[in-house]
PLY file of the C-alpha trace (Angstrom):
ply
format ascii 1.0
element vertex 178
property float x
property float y
property float z
element edge 177
property int vertex1
property int vertex2
end_header
-95.11 -171.20 103.86
-95.31 -167.24 103.11
-95.54 -166.61 99.66
-95.76 -163.14 99.91
-92.91 -160.88 98.27
-90.88 -158.42 99.42
-91.65 -153.94 99.37
-89.32 -151.60 97.64
-88.97 -148.54 100.12
-85.85 -147.09 97.87
-83.49 -147.83 95.02
-80.37 -146.15 94.53
-78.12 -146.96 91.66
-74.37 -147.34 92.30
-72.82 -148.41 89.54
-73.95 -148.69 85.66
-71.17 -150.57 83.52
-70.85 -152.20 80.13
-72.41 -155.10 80.85
-73.90 -154.92 85.08
-75.66 -152.29 86.96
-75.28 -152.32 90.84
-78.37 -151.17 92.74
-79.03 -151.05 96.52
-83.00 -151.75 97.40
-84.16 -150.40 100.78
-86.89 -153.27 101.25
-89.16 -154.40 103.63
-88.93 -158.80 103.75
-91.99 -160.65 103.95
-90.71 -161.41 107.38
-91.16 -157.76 108.32
-87.76 -156.84 108.78
-86.22 -153.86 106.80
-83.13 -154.20 105.13
-80.65 -152.89 102.06
-80.15 -155.56 99.22
-77.23 -155.05 96.86
-78.59 -156.46 93.45
-76.58 -156.78 90.23
-78.72 -156.42 87.32
-77.78 -158.13 84.09
-79.56 -158.25 80.93
-79.30 -161.94 80.71
-77.27 -164.52 78.50
-77.38 -167.17 76.45
-75.61 -170.66 76.80
-75.23 -172.65 74.15
-75.01 -176.33 73.52
-73.22 -176.81 70.42
-73.65 -180.26 68.81
-71.75 -181.05 65.77
-72.39 -184.53 65.70
-74.90 -186.65 68.08
-72.77 -187.84 71.16
-70.75 -184.65 70.74
-70.49 -181.05 72.05
-68.12 -178.00 71.82
-66.58 -176.41 74.49
-64.35 -173.23 73.86
-60.82 -172.84 76.20
-61.01 -169.30 77.20
-59.04 -167.30 80.02
-61.29 -165.63 82.65
-60.01 -162.55 84.06
-61.96 -162.77 87.25
-60.18 -165.96 88.54
-57.18 -165.34 86.66
-56.93 -168.75 84.64
-57.79 -170.69 81.47
-60.70 -172.76 82.10
-63.52 -174.98 79.24
-66.73 -173.96 79.45
-69.88 -174.17 77.05
-69.91 -170.82 74.84
-71.87 -168.03 76.00
-72.89 -164.57 75.41
-74.73 -161.52 76.82
-78.09 -161.01 75.52
-78.36 -157.40 73.56
-81.54 -154.89 74.58
-84.37 -156.75 73.37
-82.70 -159.70 71.49
-84.40 -162.89 71.25
-82.54 -165.90 73.02
-82.48 -168.07 69.77
-81.37 -165.25 67.73
-78.64 -164.47 70.28
-77.53 -168.30 70.36
-77.31 -168.23 66.50
-74.98 -165.09 66.63
-73.34 -166.59 69.56
-72.45 -169.63 67.89
-70.79 -168.10 64.94
-68.78 -165.18 67.48
-67.75 -168.39 69.80
-67.12 -171.38 67.58
-67.00 -170.19 64.02
-69.70 -172.50 63.18
-73.28 -171.47 62.18
-76.31 -173.44 63.39
-78.77 -174.77 60.95
-81.34 -175.42 64.16
-81.36 -173.48 67.67
-83.54 -175.08 70.22
-84.40 -173.05 73.08
-84.44 -175.56 76.31
-84.83 -173.62 79.55
-83.64 -170.90 81.53
-81.39 -171.05 84.97
-80.65 -167.96 87.64
-76.62 -168.97 88.54
-76.73 -166.78 91.83
-80.05 -165.35 92.48
-79.39 -164.26 96.10
-77.53 -161.20 94.62
-78.06 -161.27 90.80
-80.92 -160.95 88.41
-79.33 -162.76 85.45
-81.26 -165.59 83.78
-79.33 -167.95 81.32
-80.75 -169.34 78.88
-79.77 -172.60 77.28
-79.93 -173.19 73.63
-78.91 -176.34 71.47
-77.40 -175.81 68.58
-77.50 -178.45 65.48
-76.67 -178.76 62.40
-73.39 -176.62 62.41
-71.95 -175.31 59.05
-69.28 -172.88 58.22
-70.36 -169.23 57.62
-71.41 -167.63 54.55
-68.35 -166.30 52.86
-69.34 -162.71 53.29
-70.23 -163.00 57.20
-69.29 -159.94 59.03
-69.61 -161.93 62.47
-66.45 -161.49 64.25
-65.34 -162.77 68.12
-65.51 -159.91 70.61
-61.94 -157.95 71.07
-61.86 -159.25 74.84
-62.08 -162.74 73.57
-59.32 -165.06 72.90
-60.97 -168.58 72.32
-60.33 -172.21 71.50
-63.29 -174.08 70.45
-62.82 -178.08 70.59
-65.08 -180.98 70.05
-65.70 -183.23 72.99
-67.52 -186.36 73.11
-70.06 -185.94 75.72
-68.82 -188.71 77.91
-65.29 -186.89 77.87
-66.58 -183.47 78.66
-68.34 -185.52 81.79
-65.46 -186.94 82.31
-63.63 -183.12 82.67
-66.43 -182.45 84.90
-66.39 -185.00 87.52
-62.34 -184.68 87.56
-62.68 -181.10 88.57
-61.27 -179.57 85.46
-64.43 -177.59 84.25
-64.97 -175.07 87.02
-67.56 -172.94 85.65
-71.36 -174.19 86.88
-73.24 -172.73 83.61
-71.20 -175.41 81.60
-71.92 -178.38 84.78
-75.64 -177.23 84.56
-75.52 -177.38 80.72
-74.10 -181.26 80.54
-77.13 -182.06 82.40
-79.16 -180.99 79.48
-77.75 -183.44 76.95
-78.73 -187.18 76.41
0 1
1 2
2 3
3 4
4 5
5 6
6 7
7 8
8 9
9 10
10 11
11 12
12 13
13 14
14 15
15 16
16 17
17 18
18 19
19 20
20 21
21 22
22 23
23 24
24 25
25 26
26 27
27 28
28 29
29 30
30 31
31 32
32 33
33 34
34 35
35 36
36 37
37 38
38 39
39 40
40 41
41 42
42 43
43 44
44 45
45 46
46 47
47 48
48 49
49 50
50 51
51 52
52 53
53 54
54 55
55 56
56 57
57 58
58 59
59 60
60 61
61 62
62 63
63 64
64 65
65 66
66 67
67 68
68 69
69 70
70 71
71 72
72 73
73 74
74 75
75 76
76 77
77 78
78 79
79 80
80 81
81 82
82 83
83 84
84 85
85 86
86 87
87 88
88 89
89 90
90 91
91 92
92 93
93 94
94 95
95 96
96 97
97 98
98 99
99 100
100 101
101 102
102 103
103 104
104 105
105 106
106 107
107 108
108 109
109 110
110 111
111 112
112 113
113 114
114 115
115 116
116 117
117 118
118 119
119 120
120 121
121 122
122 123
123 124
124 125
125 126
126 127
127 128
128 129
129 130
130 131
131 132
132 133
133 134
134 135
135 136
136 137
137 138
138 139
139 140
140 141
141 142
142 143
143 144
144 145
145 146
146 147
147 148
148 149
149 150
150 151
151 152
152 153
153 154
154 155
155 156
156 157
157 158
158 159
159 160
160 161
161 162
162 163
163 164
164 165
165 166
166 167
167 168
168 169
169 170
170 171
171 172
172 173
173 174
174 175
175 176
176 177
């Protein structure tokens, strides 16, 4: 097996947006072929496993414009520049489900689409959930219309099995629960 890396010859930034940046790299692959590679650069994200009680999980129902439909999924959010995933998970938990975790445990990271994107999704379990402080200033993002709901892990897995959950980050996350 060849463990050599590609050699980047040039890079062009095509677009810089609110969340992602699109680059085209001219590279020589380990095979010796030279090719243009389109890469979506993403700052990374956290995916929450909010556990309100043993054997339960909170999912959110959210409209996703890219696929023009409402879906059930695990809460998640983009990392801010230099943000620690555990801190981001606590922030996103309050923003998306309106509860503050007493304990956040970082589990592992996955690359959902490594063929063209460098986003790493870091999974964090959120336990000991409680209402936020009365003076909390945390609010949902303006583009979010979210409905949180508690499911048993068995119910959530049944939604996945039936095809009602279509989000891969959620399917991966459900495998991390006992």
